[in-house]
N, C-alpha and C positions, 0 to 999 in steps of 0.2 A: 470507597474512592475508586472511581472508575474512569471517568471521561478524560479525554485529552482536550477536548475542545469545548457561555453566556457572552454575550456581546461584551467587548472590552469596556464599554461605558458602564457595565454593571459590575465590573471587577476593578475597583480602584487600586487594589494592592498590586505592586510590581514584584516579580520574582527577580532574584539576582541574575544578571545577564550571563549567558554562556560565553559570550564574547563581548568586548567593550562596545562594539558597534551595535549590539542588540539590546542595550539598556532601555531603549524607548519602545521596545516591542510590547504590545499588550499581553497581559496574563489571561489566557482564555479560560473560561469556566470549565470545571471538571464535573461532569454529570455523575450523580450517584448511580444512575441506571443507563450508562452510556450505551449506544447501539452498536459499538464496535465489536465485531466478531473476530477480526484478524487485522493485525498491522504488520507490514513487511518493509524492511530496509533491504534494498537490493543494490549491489555494486558489481558492475560488469567490467572486466579487465582484459588486457592483452598481455601475453607472455612472449618472451623471446624464443622459448622452446616449449612445445606442448607438454602439459603435465600428464602423467600416467595415472591410471586408477589406483595403482599401488601407492603412489605418492599421496594422493588425496586420502586414501584410507588411513594413513598415519595420523591424520588430524584427530581421529577418534580417541586415541590413546589417553590424552590429557583430560577429556571430558566424559569418558565412558561412565563414570559413577553417576553423574547427573543426567547425562544424555545416553541412556543405555540402548535405546532402540535405533537400529541402523537399517536404512532402506536405500536401495540403488535408485539413482535418478538418471534419466536419459532425456535429453532435449531433442525433439524432432523439428525439422524445418521444412516447410513446404513452399513451393513457388509455382508460378505459371507464366507462360510467355505467349503472346499473340503476335504472329507475324506470317506474312505470305499466305494469309487465309487459313492458318492452322493454329490449334491450341495445344500447347505442350505443358504438361504438368509434371511435377516431381516432388518427392518427399525424401529427405535424407536424414540419417542419424547424425546429430551434431554433438554438442558438448555432453560429456558424461560426468557423473559425480555421485555424491551421497547426501542423504538427509539423515540427521541425527536428532532424535526426539527425546524429550524428558519422559519419565514414566507416566506422568499425568497428562501428557500430550498437550501441554499449554505453551511449550516453547519448541522451536525447531531451528536447527542450523543447517544450511545447505552449502556444501563446498563443491564447486564444479570446475571443469576445465576452462570455463569462461567467466568465473566470478564467484560471488559469495552472497548469501541471503540470510537474514535473521527474521524469523516469524514469531510473533507473539499473539497467541490466540486467547479467546475469552477464558477467564475474566481479565480485561485490560486494566492496568494500574495507572501509570503516569508516563508522559513523554520522556521525562528524565530517566526513569528506570529502563524504559525500552531502549532509548538511545545509548545509554551507558553500557548496557550489557552487549548490545550489538557492537559497540566500539571495541570492547575487550576481545571478542572473538574475531573481529576483522583484523585487529592488529596482530593477532596470532597467525591468521591466514597469511598476512603480508610477510611476517618473519619467517614462516616456513617455506613459502612458495615464491616469494620475490617477483610479483608481477611488475611489468615494465611501466604500465600506465593504466589509469582508469578511463574507460570510454563512455560510461553511462552511470548515472545515479538515479535510483528510483525509490520513492516513498509511497506506499499504498495503504489505504485504510478501507476496509470493507465493513459497511454499516448495514445492519438488518433492522429495519424500522417496521414494527408490527402495528399497522393501522387498524383501529376498531372498525368493524363493519356494522351497518352499511355506510358507505361514503359516496358522496355525489361526484367528488372531484379529487384527484390526487393532490391538487394544490391546497387542500385543507391542511396538508402536512408537509408537502415539499413543493417548492416553487419551480424548480427545474424539472419539468414533467412534460409528457407528450400532450399535444393539443389536437383534439378531434374536431373536425369541421362541423359547423352547424348543419343540420339536415341529415346527419348520419346518426345511427344508434350510438349512444354514449358509453355503453358498457364495454369493458376491456377484459378479455379472458387470458391474454398473454401479452407480454411486454418485453421488448429489448430495444434499448436506446443507448447510443454512444456519441459523445461529443468530445471534441478536442478544443480546449480553450487556451491559447498561448498567452504567456506573460513575457513579452520581448525584453522588458527592462531587467528581469531577473534570469533571462534565458531559460525559462521553464515552460513546460506544457502540462496543463491539467487535463487528464483523460477521465471523463465522467461516464460511467456505465450504469444503467439502471435495468433491472429485471425484477420480476415478481415470482414468488413461490405460491404453492397451493395454500389455501386458507388453513389456519390451525385453530385449536381450541374449539372444535366442533363448528367451524365456520365463523367464529366470532372475530377473528383477526386475519388480516391479509399482510404477509411479510413482503416488504419492498426492499430489495437489495440496492443500496446506494454506494457505489464503489468509486472511490477517488484515488487516482494514480497520478502522482506528480513526478515528472521526468525532467532531469537536468541534462541537456545535451550540449553543453558548452565545449570549449577546447579541452582536449585530454588533460587529465589531472595527474600529478605525481602521486603515487599510492600513499606516501607518508606526509603529504601536504596537509597541515591542520585546517586549511581553508575548506577542505572537503566537508567538515562538520559544520562550518558556517553555512555552506550551501544547504545542508540538511535542515538547519534552522530556518532558512528562507523557504525551503520546500514545505516545511511544517506550517509556516505562516500562510502560504498560499493555499494549502489544503484546508486550513481553518477558515480562511476567507471564503472559499467555495462552499464549505459546509454551512457556515452561518448565514451566508447569503441565500442558501437554498432551503433551509428548514424554517418552518413557521413557528410562531409562539406556541401553537397547539402541540406541535411535535416536541419542542423544548420542554413543555410541561410534562410530557410522558417520560423524559429522560431524567428529570430531577427527583 
């Protein structure tokens, strides 16, 4: 059991709704060999007073048995300005925090001065297990540190699709792909593509990033990284507002809509 996301018409069964308003949401197929390498729930917050590193370090005490590995985390921010014919650049040290990992390195919790993240790495199980564990640790983060408001919600799924070589066109496996003009050589040795696709009705933005890695299995397969990052940038949310988890359900739906609209039947066959 692995995937989070077959088309809803192929899945007649409905799961129990997480919220009454979600009962009509389709139950997405769970692929036996899902391409998910990492899933991340990220919550950015604002505090009335800045947290210290010593305060953040206290989060580890209750989870040390299961999350024994501790790593410092530092966020760097860069910027540039153009004005009066000059270019100014700057990089500054921003939020600090810690990452705590399980011994098998399949789970990670990040606690920072500007928020919280929960990472679930391969092998992925189910959305429900991922969401529920993230919620447990988030609620403890709130109880300990008392953020004033949530400023941003993020849900990110990194997929690694190993396409058999040779292939004539990426669109044999993924429809959201670069288009090379006729008259040019059609081979691609490197790829980086980034799209932002807003969904105004749900106040969401889907950030799609595609890259490719070096061939594996003695050149038999080409890994394509298909990264879907869903961001909710609505009005600030109160940290203990249960509607936050309804937003995450909507974000998951949008992620699945993007994924299933993008992958072909040939790709789906590889995941089953």
